[in-house]
VMD Tcl script that draws the C-alpha trace (Angstrom):
set ca {
  {-47.90 97.12 73.78}
  {-46.38 99.86 75.88}
  {-47.75 99.96 79.38}
  {-50.73 102.26 79.71}
  {-50.55 105.14 82.09}
  {-53.07 107.41 83.68}
  {-52.40 111.12 84.01}
  {-55.07 113.11 85.79}
  {-58.16 111.24 84.60}
  {-56.70 110.40 81.19}
  {-55.53 106.88 80.39}
  {-53.14 106.38 77.46}
  {-51.61 103.34 75.84}
  {-49.69 102.44 72.71}
  {-50.52 99.24 70.84}
  {-48.24 98.83 67.82}
  {-49.03 101.79 65.61}
  {-52.11 102.91 67.57}
  {-52.18 105.58 70.28}
  {-55.22 105.21 72.53}
  {-56.35 108.07 74.75}
  {-59.30 107.49 77.08}
  {-60.93 109.91 79.47}
  {-64.18 110.21 81.39}
  {-65.46 113.74 80.89}
  {-67.82 115.26 83.42}
  {-70.39 116.44 80.87}
  {-73.27 114.82 78.97}
  {-72.44 113.15 75.67}
  {-74.56 115.53 73.55}
  {-72.59 118.49 74.92}
  {-69.22 116.79 74.36}
  {-70.20 115.97 70.78}
  {-71.29 119.58 70.22}
  {-67.91 120.86 71.46}
  {-66.18 118.49 68.98}
  {-68.31 119.48 65.98}
  {-69.57 123.05 66.41}
  {-67.37 125.56 64.50}
  {-68.01 128.10 67.27}
  {-66.62 125.89 70.05}
  {-64.06 123.56 68.43}
  {-61.36 126.18 67.71}
  {-61.54 127.51 71.28}
  {-60.16 124.35 72.90}
  {-58.39 122.38 70.17}
  {-54.69 121.79 70.73}
  {-52.40 121.65 73.75}
  {-52.27 124.46 76.31}
  {-50.23 127.40 75.03}
  {-51.21 126.78 71.39}
  {-53.75 128.82 69.44}
  {-55.28 128.20 66.06}
  {-56.40 130.21 63.08}
  {-59.23 128.53 61.19}
  {-59.08 128.70 57.40}
  {-62.19 126.59 56.81}
  {-64.30 124.28 58.91}
  {-67.02 121.90 57.70}
  {-67.73 119.04 60.11}
  {-69.63 116.49 58.02}
  {-68.67 113.36 56.06}
  {-66.38 114.61 53.28}
  {-66.00 117.96 55.04}
  {-62.63 119.58 55.67}
  {-61.21 121.54 58.59}
  {-58.05 123.49 57.71}
  {-56.28 125.46 60.36}
  {-52.88 126.76 61.36}
  {-51.76 125.85 64.87}
  {-49.53 128.49 66.41}
  {-47.03 127.14 68.93}
  {-45.95 129.08 72.00}
  {-42.47 129.21 70.43}
  {-43.86 131.05 67.38}
  {-43.75 128.01 65.06}
  {-46.81 127.58 62.83}
  {-48.15 124.16 61.88}
  {-50.51 123.66 58.93}
  {-53.24 121.11 59.68}
  {-55.91 119.49 57.56}
  {-58.64 117.23 58.88}
  {-60.96 115.40 56.49}
  {-64.02 113.82 58.10}
  {-65.20 110.43 56.84}
  {-67.82 109.75 59.56}
  {-69.81 112.09 61.77}
  {-72.39 110.10 63.76}
  {-74.13 112.29 66.35}
  {-73.55 112.03 69.28}
  {-71.31 109.00 69.35}
  {-68.56 108.84 66.74}
  {-66.17 110.85 64.59}
  {-63.69 109.41 62.10}
  {-61.19 111.62 60.33}
  {-57.82 111.76 58.62}
  {-55.32 114.21 60.07}
  {-52.67 115.68 57.82}
  {-50.81 118.88 57.10}
  {-50.10 121.10 54.09}
  {-48.03 118.38 52.39}
  {-49.49 115.04 53.49}
  {-53.27 114.63 53.65}
  {-53.15 111.65 56.00}
  {-50.39 111.37 58.55}
  {-52.75 109.37 60.76}
  {-56.42 108.44 61.10}
  {-58.46 109.11 64.23}
  {-61.57 107.41 65.54}
  {-63.27 109.24 68.41}
  {-66.04 107.45 70.30}
  {-68.25 108.92 72.98}
  {-70.13 106.59 75.31}
  {-72.76 107.91 77.70}
  {-72.05 107.04 81.32}
  {-74.29 108.43 84.11}
  {-74.56 111.94 82.61}
  {-70.83 111.82 81.87}
  {-69.02 110.80 78.69}
  {-66.34 108.19 78.22}
  {-64.29 109.54 75.33}
  {-61.82 107.33 73.48}
  {-59.50 108.53 70.73}
  {-57.71 105.88 68.68}
  {-55.04 107.37 66.40}
  {-53.72 104.96 63.78}
  {-50.31 105.82 62.32}
  {-48.61 104.32 59.24}
  {-46.06 102.54 61.43}
  {-45.11 102.09 65.06}
  {-41.92 104.04 64.27}
  {-43.92 107.06 63.09}
  {-46.03 106.93 66.23}
  {-42.94 106.66 68.44}
  {-41.45 109.71 66.67}
  {-44.63 111.75 67.26}
  {-44.61 110.76 70.93}
  {-40.92 111.63 71.42}
  {-40.53 114.69 69.18}
  {-43.95 116.31 69.53}
  {-45.11 115.08 72.95}
  {-48.26 113.49 71.54}
  {-49.36 111.89 74.80}
  {-48.97 115.03 76.92}
  {-50.46 117.06 74.07}
  {-53.56 114.86 74.00}
  {-53.99 115.15 77.76}
  {-53.59 118.94 77.63}
  {-56.07 119.20 74.74}
  {-58.66 117.21 76.69}
  {-58.06 119.46 79.72}
  {-58.91 122.42 77.49}
  {-62.00 120.59 76.18}
  {-63.30 120.16 79.75}
  {-62.65 123.87 80.43}
  {-64.58 124.79 77.27}
  {-67.47 122.49 78.26}
  {-67.83 124.47 81.48}
  {-68.29 127.61 79.34}
  {-70.96 126.18 77.01}
}
mol new
graphics top color blue
foreach p $ca { graphics top sphere $p radius 0.5 }
foreach p [lrange $ca 0 end-1] q [lrange $ca 1 end] { graphics top cylinder $p $q radius 0.2 }
display resetview
């Protein structure tokens, strides 16, 4: 296990081939779940700061698919495909995250625990190998990207 580290109010750790991101969000669980599943809100905050997305389709339900292109600040476009296997309101999402070529680069389990009108959010991303996870951390800044994405989520929650 790599040593966990807290940045802002986000705690991250790596355990083998699993990246764990944990954060207490200052919003009620029902609202956090809505931001993660409502097609109106999800595209507004998804992705690290500086990135935008173009939604091709979005259907947040078991078996549903969310396809989008993430546009990097450097002009690079990234095809993304999320396939949901579990959507349990307001506590849990399970999905496979892939791209235009590989339907499942990693699997994500998101849990939301209510905590005094706040939400403890935990994302567990399971990669095929610890080497693949290490590559995503080094080449794509996965840890900082996750923190930045959750910053944007909290900003979006203030707008809802």
